[in-house]
VOGU-3710 file (C-alpha; in Angstrom, 3 decimals, decimal comma):
1> msdypkriqi> -33,053/-131,361/56,535  -32,226/-129,641/59,994  -28,345/-130,614/60,926  -29,175/-129,895/65,012  -29,710/-133,549/65,527  -26,430/-134,215/63,454  -24,824/-131,993/65,596  -26,344/-133,341/68,331  -24,946/-136,941/67,411  -21,447/-135,644/66,637
11> iyavilslll> -21,071/-133,663/70,009  -22,435/-136,886/71,763  -20,052/-139,311/70,315  -16,894/-136,922/70,880  -17,579/-136,952/74,691  -17,908/-140,593/75,106  -14,714/-141,015/72,936  -13,107/-138,820/75,000  -14,157/-140,815/78,102  -13,434/-144,037/76,646
21> lfvflpitig> -9,836/-142,504/75,204  -8,894/-140,930/79,149  -10,676/-143,314/81,414  -10,638/-146,842/79,936  -8,144/-147,537/77,066  -5,146/-148,732/78,041  -2,449/-146,604/76,973  0,264/-144,185/77,573  -0,793/-140,344/77,841  0,741/-139,526/75,152
31> wkiigailiv> -1,173/-141,570/72,636  -4,252/-140,490/74,429  -3,587/-136,961/73,780  -2,940/-138,054/69,682  -6,360/-139,500/69,977  -7,857/-136,225/71,482  -6,700/-134,241/68,966  -7,852/-136,378/66,088  -11,009/-136,592/67,456  -11,394/-132,930/68,036
41> aiasgllwrm> -10,083/-132,494/64,833  -12,326/-135,107/63,305  -15,613/-133,678/64,981  -14,431/-129,697/64,014  -14,285/-130,837/59,930  -17,468/-132,322/60,048  -19,269/-129,601/61,772  -17,816/-127,241/59,299  -18,369/-129,359/56,763  -22,464/-128,991/57,685
51> qhyrrilass> -22,076/-125,423/58,001  -20,565/-124,769/54,629  -23,545/-126,743/53,304  -26,207/-124,855/55,109  -24,726/-121,721/53,160  -24,548/-123,297/50,185  -28,327/-124,489/51,184  -29,766/-121,074/51,261  -27,918/-119,830/48,251  -28,966/-122,512/45,956
61> taniqfltqk> -33,029/-122,857/46,858  -35,002/-119,378/46,681  -37,771/-121,358/44,696  -38,555/-122,606/48,696  -38,853/-119,239/50,162  -41,628/-118,563/47,928  -43,479/-121,713/48,666  -44,161/-119,957/51,589  -46,513/-117,227/49,978  -48,112/-119,973/48,595
71> ldllparqry> -48,808/-122,688/51,176  -49,705/-119,573/53,649  -52,709/-119,244/51,536  -53,768/-123,007/51,320  -56,088/-124,032/54,657  -53,828/-125,932/57,223  -55,187/-129,243/56,680  -55,079/-129,010/52,875  -51,297/-127,846/53,664  -50,468/-130,607/55,424
81> rlpillvtgs> -51,931/-133,500/52,766  -50,737/-132,142/49,770  -47,866/-134,412/48,321  -45,032/-131,837/46,564  -43,541/-132,729/43,365  -40,295/-131,656/42,138  -40,754/-131,012/38,643  -37,407/-131,154/36,373  -36,115/-132,013/33,144  -36,302/-130,276/29,773
91> aakdffphdl> -40,025/-130,127/28,957  -41,037/-129,256/33,119  -41,382/-125,893/32,581  -44,773/-126,129/30,126  -46,488/-126,786/33,496  -45,193/-123,422/34,968  -46,643/-119,533/33,540  -44,047/-117,364/32,131  -45,821/-114,148/32,260  -45,890/-113,973/36,000
101> slaesnvlvs> -43,432/-113,153/39,624  -40,816/-115,442/39,972  -42,519/-116,852/42,837  -45,551/-118,097/41,025  -43,561/-118,907/37,456  -42,264/-121,767/40,137  -44,488/-122,444/42,245  -47,314/-123,841/41,585  -50,242/-125,474/43,659  -53,008/-127,558/42,268
111> seavwiyvde> -56,311/-129,545/43,673  -53,300/-132,743/43,904  -50,197/-131,642/44,904  -47,999/-128,559/44,852  -45,267/-128,421/41,813  -42,078/-127,201/42,160  -39,877/-126,394/39,605  -35,742/-127,277/40,096  -34,043/-125,942/36,881  -30,874/-128,510/37,240
121> yshlpivyds> -30,750/-132,400/38,028  -27,606/-131,557/40,604  -30,273/-129,224/42,347  -32,610/-131,516/43,587  -30,857/-132,929/46,636  -30,167/-129,612/47,760  -33,785/-128,546/47,130  -35,110/-131,329/48,758  -33,192/-130,753/51,893  -34,113/-127,135/52,318
131> liakwpdmlg> -37,868/-128,322/51,799  -37,681/-130,545/54,963  -35,640/-128,510/56,757  -38,454/-125,585/56,703  -41,571/-127,787/56,772  -40,331/-131,392/58,370  -44,232/-132,423/58,401  -43,716/-133,260/54,732  -40,925/-136,039/55,118  -42,103/-138,611/53,208
141> rvgiflalap> -44,564/-136,773/51,275  -42,410/-135,394/48,392  -41,809/-137,075/44,809  -39,764/-136,148/41,873  -41,357/-135,471/37,960  -39,015/-135,800/35,225  -40,165/-134,238/31,811  -38,900/-134,612/28,944  -38,712/-133,146/25,874  -36,716/-135,421/22,995
151> eledkqglli> -37,527/-133,103/20,644  -34,990/-130,377/22,038  -32,235/-133,139/21,538  -30,494/-133,519/18,681  -27,914/-136,627/19,965  -29,263/-139,741/21,566  -25,922/-140,238/23,522  -26,449/-136,231/25,103  -30,001/-137,572/25,943  -29,010/-140,627/27,710
161> aklqafrqsw> -26,245/-139,058/29,492  -28,586/-136,633/31,067  -30,682/-139,173/32,102  -27,951/-140,614/33,945  -27,134/-137,686/35,454  -30,958/-137,606/36,257  -30,441/-140,999/37,949  -27,597/-140,400/40,072  -29,581/-136,769/41,287  -32,124/-139,056/42,336
171> vdtcriakyq> -30,424/-141,661/44,459  -28,620/-138,613/46,507  -31,691/-137,410/47,108  -32,596/-140,744/48,600  -29,653/-140,990/50,430  -30,424/-137,537/51,935  -34,277/-138,424/52,484  -33,558/-142,430/53,919  -36,601/-143,521/52,053  -36,957/-144,402/48,149
181> vpvylsthig> -38,174/-141,021/46,604  -41,192/-142,029/43,996  -40,544/-141,434/40,343  -43,081/-140,235/37,481  -42,051/-139,759/34,166  -43,492/-137,926/31,671  -42,536/-137,470/27,572  -43,888/-134,412/25,813  -43,758/-135,236/21,837  -45,385/-133,577/19,275
191> fndliydeqn> -48,158/-135,509/17,363  -50,478/-131,933/15,358  -48,397/-131,604/12,129  -47,845/-136,010/11,999  -51,578/-136,225/12,200  -53,753/-132,796/12,325  -53,068/-129,449/10,908  -53,289/-126,141/13,003  -57,006/-125,637/12,377  -57,609/-128,857/13,657
201> plpiywfqlv> -55,285/-129,274/16,589  -55,002/-132,613/17,909  -56,547/-132,481/22,132  -54,984/-132,848/24,996  -54,859/-136,032/26,661  -52,388/-138,074/28,474  -51,772/-141,531/28,022  -50,468/-143,308/31,019  -48,232/-146,465/30,658  -49,816/-149,576/33,062
211> nkqlylldry> -47,385/-152,536/32,626  -46,140/-151,732/28,914  -49,758/-150,780/27,721  -51,326/-147,636/27,243  -54,369/-146,048/28,620  -56,070/-142,754/28,131  -55,435/-140,987/31,817  -59,547/-140,239/32,664  -61,068/-141,487/35,467  -61,481/-144,583/34,294
221> lspinnwvnd> -58,091/-145,603/32,630  -59,617/-146,440/29,571  -57,679/-149,012/26,975  -55,936/-146,765/24,126  -58,220/-149,493/22,068  -60,981/-148,234/23,836  -60,335/-144,341/22,973  -59,541/-145,776/19,408  -62,984/-147,682/18,673  -64,835/-145,209/20,411
231> ikiasderer> -68,477/-145,383/18,257  -69,762/-142,206/19,983  -67,042/-140,246/17,825  -67,313/-139,308/13,912  -65,604/-141,352/11,732  -62,966/-139,163/10,706  -62,013/-138,345/13,906  -61,527/-142,344/14,426  -59,021/-142,411/11,180  -57,124/-139,628/12,771
241> rlrlrpflne> -57,070/-141,921/16,015  -56,447/-145,137/14,046  -53,214/-143,112/12,860  -52,410/-141,686/15,837  -52,150/-145,567/17,615  -49,100/-146,407/15,736  -46,673/-143,031/16,799  -47,654/-143,847/20,374  -47,010/-147,673/20,322  -43,394/-146,821/18,893
251> tqswierivl> -42,578/-143,659/21,376  -43,831/-146,530/24,237  -41,132/-148,176/22,322  -38,675/-145,688/22,392  -39,070/-144,642/26,354  -38,551/-148,380/27,633  -36,005/-148,822/24,730  -34,356/-145,312/25,495  -35,037/-143,875/28,879  -36,316/-146,535/31,193
261> atlvdskqpi> -33,567/-148,817/29,921  -31,299/-146,001/31,156  -32,648/-145,608/34,400  -32,949/-148,917/35,323  -29,943/-150,515/33,633  -27,877/-152,856/35,791  -24,648/-152,403/34,830  -24,795/-148,959/36,492  -22,880/-148,955/40,040  -26,160/-146,917/41,480
271> akcvptamai> -29,739/-148,056/42,382  -32,357/-148,441/39,772  -34,564/-145,606/38,995  -37,860/-147,624/38,275  -41,044/-144,743/37,896  -44,035/-145,577/39,860  -46,043/-143,899/36,751  -45,082/-142,968/32,830  -47,033/-140,900/30,652  -46,823/-139,375/26,946
281> ypinqsvtnd> -48,044/-136,317/26,592  -49,261/-134,825/23,024  -48,031/-131,939/22,702  -46,256/-128,910/20,216  -44,061/-126,803/22,019  -40,407/-125,712/20,579  -38,420/-128,036/19,055  -34,690/-128,808/17,618  -33,752/-128,951/13,634  -33,069/-132,716/12,994
291> nvmqklwesl> -34,188/-134,074/16,657  -33,974/-137,400/17,939  -38,042/-138,222/16,969  -37,537/-136,513/13,618  -34,898/-139,577/13,355  -36,843/-142,402/14,648  -39,843/-141,349/12,153  -38,023/-141,390/9,316  -35,954/-144,204/9,725  -40,129/-145,764/10,386
301> ttlslpnthk> -41,423/-143,679/7,339  -38,678/-142,958/5,023  -40,331/-140,030/4,824  -38,959/-136,018/6,107  -41,722/-135,551/8,335  -42,081/-131,592/8,845  -40,889/-130,021/12,316  -43,296/-129,838/15,207  -44,254/-126,355/16,194  -45,475/-124,965/19,439
311> iqevvsppda> -49,629/-124,130/19,505  -50,469/-124,688/23,401  -49,025/-122,055/26,021  -49,416/-123,777/29,056  -50,745/-127,007/30,003  -51,969/-128,015/33,015  -49,627/-130,618/35,603  -50,833/-134,025/35,228  -52,873/-134,485/38,782  -54,397/-137,911/37,820
321> lvkfmpiayp> -50,927/-139,473/37,705  -49,939/-138,178/40,719  -52,998/-138,229/42,731  -52,425/-141,849/44,504  -48,846/-141,377/45,000  -47,221/-143,939/47,899  -46,528/-142,314/51,055  -43,162/-142,430/52,908  -42,846/-142,881/56,615  -39,279/-142,526/57,432
331> fspictmicg> -38,361/-142,317/60,728  -38,158/-138,269/61,691  -35,792/-136,114/62,525  -35,672/-136,510/66,421  -36,246/-140,452/66,061  -33,328/-140,762/64,083  -31,084/-138,572/66,610  -32,380/-140,675/69,295  -31,663/-144,026/67,331  -27,719/-142,367/66,380
341> limitsvfmi> -27,668/-141,552/70,346  -28,346/-145,110/70,908  -26,138/-146,265/67,777  -23,260/-144,145/69,573  -24,042/-145,533/72,937  -24,172/-149,704/72,434  -20,683/-148,889/70,287  -19,256/-146,974/73,512  -20,571/-149,950/75,587  -18,918/-151,754/73,332
351> gclgasfwnn> -15,824/-150,245/73,911  -16,342/-149,529/77,535  -16,501/-153,603/77,909  -13,453/-154,734/75,702  -10,966/-152,116/77,248  -12,414/-153,011/80,819  -11,863/-156,988/79,797  -8,251/-155,921/78,464  -7,426/-153,896/82,086  -8,408/-157,124/83,909
361> lklaeqiqnd> -6,201/-159,598/81,901  -3,599/-157,172/82,081  -4,297/-157,068/86,045  -4,093/-160,793/86,406  -1,363/-161,162/84,099  0,726/-159,113/86,167  0,175/-160,903/89,468  0,773/-163,698/88,046  3,993/-163,082/86,842  4,570/-161,367/90,126
371> ihlyqlisme> 4,206/-164,916/91,406  6,219/-166,756/89,356  9,042/-164,713/89,691  8,852/-165,150/93,285  8,618/-169,043/92,682  11,736/-168,946/90,033  13,787/-167,319/93,115  15,586/-170,089/94,743  15,584/-169,948/98,669  19,114/-169,370/98,732
381> syeekrqale> 18,739/-165,878/97,334  17,562/-164,146/100,447  17,306/-160,926/99,115  16,289/-161,414/95,376  13,518/-163,551/97,014  12,582/-160,744/99,946  12,655/-158,280/97,047  10,155/-160,789/95,120  8,046/-160,892/98,559  7,794/-156,972/98,698
391> qlkedrailn> 6,448/-157,044/95,436  3,723/-159,729/96,353  2,667/-157,647/99,502  2,098/-154,636/96,665  -0,082/-156,252/94,894  -1,777/-157,742/97,689  -2,635/-153,860/99,006  -3,474/-152,963/96,259  -6,070/-155,558/96,432  -7,107/-154,812/99,598
401> qylaqgepvr> -7,788/-151,464/98,842  -9,957/-151,931/95,467  -12,071/-154,714/98,145  -12,741/-151,773/100,513  -12,957/-148,424/98,431  -14,255/-150,463/95,195  -12,340/-151,051/91,955  -11,694/-148,171/89,623  -13,862/-147,452/86,926  -11,494/-148,652/84,286
411> lgmglyrgqq> -11,146/-152,241/85,620  -15,487/-152,072/86,341  -18,254/-152,729/84,221  -18,914/-156,293/85,750  -15,865/-158,035/84,555  -13,658/-157,514/87,758  -12,422/-160,806/89,145  -9,463/-159,299/91,054  -10,997/-161,184/94,294  -9,886/-164,354/93,269
421> lvkpldiams> -6,077/-163,224/92,754  -5,782/-163,185/96,106  -5,963/-166,549/97,641  -2,869/-167,346/94,821  -1,000/-164,472/96,480  -1,504/-165,853/99,792  -0,305/-169,047/99,443  2,541/-167,881/97,326  3,784/-165,484/100,438  2,727/-168,339/102,965
431> dyvakppepv> 6,505/-170,322/102,349  8,332/-167,128/102,574  11,487/-168,415/104,832  13,933/-165,634/106,181  17,577/-165,377/105,858  19,128/-167,926/108,808  21,832/-166,130/111,052  25,376/-166,633/110,886  26,285/-169,256/114,026  25,757/-166,630/116,908
441> kiivketevv> 28,334/-166,453/119,922  26,909/-167,259/123,320  28,921/-165,292/126,409  28,836/-167,783/128,982  31,324/-165,464/131,679  32,371/-162,190/131,124  35,616/-163,085/130,319  35,027/-165,778/128,486  33,038/-166,668/124,401  32,462/-169,594/123,242
451> ikdpppvirl> 30,919/-170,568/119,991  28,407/-173,431/119,873  27,497/-175,405/116,844  24,170/-175,656/116,162  21,886/-178,882/117,109  21,911/-181,415/114,970  18,679/-181,838/112,509  16,027/-183,983/113,419  14,994/-186,259/110,104  12,120/-188,188/110,053
461> dslslfesgq> 11,455/-190,188/107,292  8,530/-189,730/105,253  7,001/-193,417/104,500  7,186/-193,346/108,716  4,525/-190,090/108,637  2,599/-189,940/105,551  1,200/-191,895/102,458  2,807/-192,235/99,066  2,205/-188,876/97,237  -0,424/-187,611/100,400
471> snlksdsskv> 0,788/-185,294/102,692  -2,356/-186,425/105,951  -0,325/-187,878/108,679  -1,039/-191,515/109,146  -2,494/-192,857/112,056  0,341/-194,603/113,876  2,719/-191,706/113,550  2,013/-190,335/116,530  4,928/-192,157/118,391  7,889/-190,845/115,741
481> lvnalmemkk> 6,451/-187,154/116,160  6,267/-187,638/119,384  10,046/-188,697/119,943  10,965/-186,330/117,193  8,638/-183,375/119,826  11,221/-184,919/122,684  14,290/-184,623/121,053  13,484/-181,248/119,911  12,638/-180,051/123,571  16,003/-181,797/124,641
491> qinanqgtgw> 17,395/-179,450/122,683  16,567/-176,393/123,855  16,970/-177,388/126,613  20,626/-178,104/126,690  20,852/-174,495/125,460  19,000/-172,020/128,060  18,231/-168,566/127,576  19,448/-168,730/123,912  16,106/-167,713/121,598  14,921/-170,783/118,902
501> lilitghtds> 13,865/-170,335/115,260  12,282/-173,892/114,327  12,538/-174,502/110,476  10,596/-177,733/109,212  11,408/-178,440/105,253  9,809/-181,203/103,585  11,916/-182,812/100,766  10,765/-185,556/97,989  12,672/-188,152/95,731  13,659/-186,479/92,395
511> tgdeskniql> 10,570/-188,689/90,166  7,603/-186,767/89,338  6,725/-183,285/88,429  9,176/-180,779/89,799  6,651/-178,478/90,773  3,919/-180,949/92,424  6,677/-182,030/94,479  7,483/-178,951/95,986  4,439/-178,493/96,723  3,779/-181,909/98,064
521> sleravavrn> 6,574/-181,221/100,166  5,722/-177,848/101,966  2,198/-179,562/102,728  3,886/-182,322/104,683  6,202/-179,671/106,427  2,846/-178,200/106,991  1,619/-181,230/108,749  4,431/-181,957/110,779  4,299/-178,507/112,028  0,398/-178,083/112,871
531> wiiktsdipe> 0,647/-181,407/115,196  3,813/-180,083/117,122  1,691/-176,878/117,691  -1,487/-178,858/118,727  0,138/-181,102/120,802  2,747/-179,044/122,596  2,881/-175,199/123,843  5,697/-173,916/121,968  3,836/-171,088/120,004  3,155/-170,401/115,740
541> tcfaiqgyga> 5,795/-167,676/115,879  8,515/-169,658/116,746  8,516/-172,089/113,828  9,176/-171,815/109,739  8,511/-173,702/106,966  10,062/-174,728/103,451  9,055/-177,370/100,961  12,288/-178,267/98,950  10,980/-180,812/96,479  13,603/-183,007/95,311
551> kkplvnndtl> 16,440/-180,085/95,236  18,615/-180,872/98,382  18,794/-184,223/98,351  21,295/-186,486/101,193  21,906/-188,635/98,017  21,892/-189,639/94,376  18,493/-190,701/93,667  19,605/-193,692/91,505  18,256/-196,743/93,837  15,345/-197,080/95,478
561> enraknrrve> 17,295/-197,570/98,720  19,088/-193,689/98,141  15,413/-192,043/96,983  13,777/-193,964/100,126  16,225/-191,887/101,982  15,316/-188,449/100,225  11,760/-188,354/101,016  11,994/-187,603/104,596  10,888/-184,416/107,114  13,973/-182,241/108,413
571> islipqmsnc> 13,503/-180,365/111,947  16,206/-177,871/112,438  16,987/-175,249/115,438  18,275/-171,876/114,373  19,397/-170,146/116,826  18,480/-165,996/116,679  18,347/-164,089/119,742  14,689/-162,301/119,425  13,129/-165,552/119,017  11,486/-168,292/120,802
581> ilanee> 12,717/-168,643/124,580  11,677/-171,490/125,866  10,777/-171,878/129,884  13,134/-174,899/130,506  10,745/-178,505/131,432  11,899/-180,408/134,318
//
């Protein structure tokens, strides 16, 4: 069959494989180069093998070239209607003339079929492939005809081996054809010396086997008993036919026991070759001494029967046997190519989806690892915390770029979920607290430097502000917060001209889950900060917040009273020259 569809499929598969390798798969460039070399090497090997097979095909199918001369003589309608029979076996040459040119002696066109001689079983797949490559419209109209002459075989084991070789060649042909090629079987046995003499030879009849019964191969498919007991024939002719019937029945039994049993043997690891139709052809041809049929007759009659000798020169092919050969309708090469391309594309899409899913999984895992690492670093490790924050900022910038310009192809295919990672990043970065400065020296006079200690911490009891386990301010917490705000402004007014960073920290006791305690303490600090911003004129940029959970207890958490002391919110004023300088309130 023409191999251009396969070449297109191979090239298409190479392109998609390289695209999947270099665009989607999350592997290093070294492995990508190795993979590309392997892909190109495999594709080159397949293409070379196909080209090499084409050369073998061209040199092994001379009969196909001669077929053109025969088919050109037929009308186009008949040329596209006739089935093609590849005739092989030890009796195959009985159907073809020997005194004509090579083309005419190997190709025969009858009224019902085109017969092509194939001398070797192993050539059947090659001849079939070459035939369909030249005439694609014959696809589905090709059958195989096995013609056997048992009288040319002196060893039954060798005959069985030949039948097994034919079965394997038939399987190979079916694999190329993509459908089960029909098989016809004929057994040529000489009965003239057994029943008739040379002056009164046996007429040429075909006897067809149907459901283990013998029928005359005529237009009526007459049972063999009707043929034997025909009242219109003379008594001596009926007597000859009566003597022929047991030989035909034994031949039928031999075909079923030896030939069919080998072709359908379930012990063989290949498909069963079941003939579509079978026939016995009683003709005399060349024989081998002490052949398998002579041994069969001697075992049945205990007589040494004479060898048959050649009487008929050429016999006509069995048109009636193959007249109704089943026609298959496999996919054409174009349809096969399209189906192949669809399958290759499907595999490519599945690979792309898998690679995209894996890339998105790795992206989410990387960002979650960065967030987890950031949260594990203590607030006292200011430099490590800052470096982790920079990594989170880089992650956030990448996500912003994907949002603005679109995600890359390797993350696409409808599986990108990067925007779901933005909120966890923002939450993680919002609790960052910069390193507080060392106590500053405040110059009061040109010649005098006075070092002032930071103002005292304003400490608020959590129970006076929040319900247990909650971060929403109580309705009666305003008084406590107003007093804290007045104290904070008092401290600010006591140090005029100094910039302040207002640090609000939340603390819990040691009971409960540590991560939940840190989150609760942070949310409480946020609530206090929001109240102060809403109530006063202090801008938001003057504040920093932090949730410590139970990491900085005032006292041990061994009693109820001590745990109550540890549940608190602290407001600290940290002097910083660049931070909020508030106006004096009189």
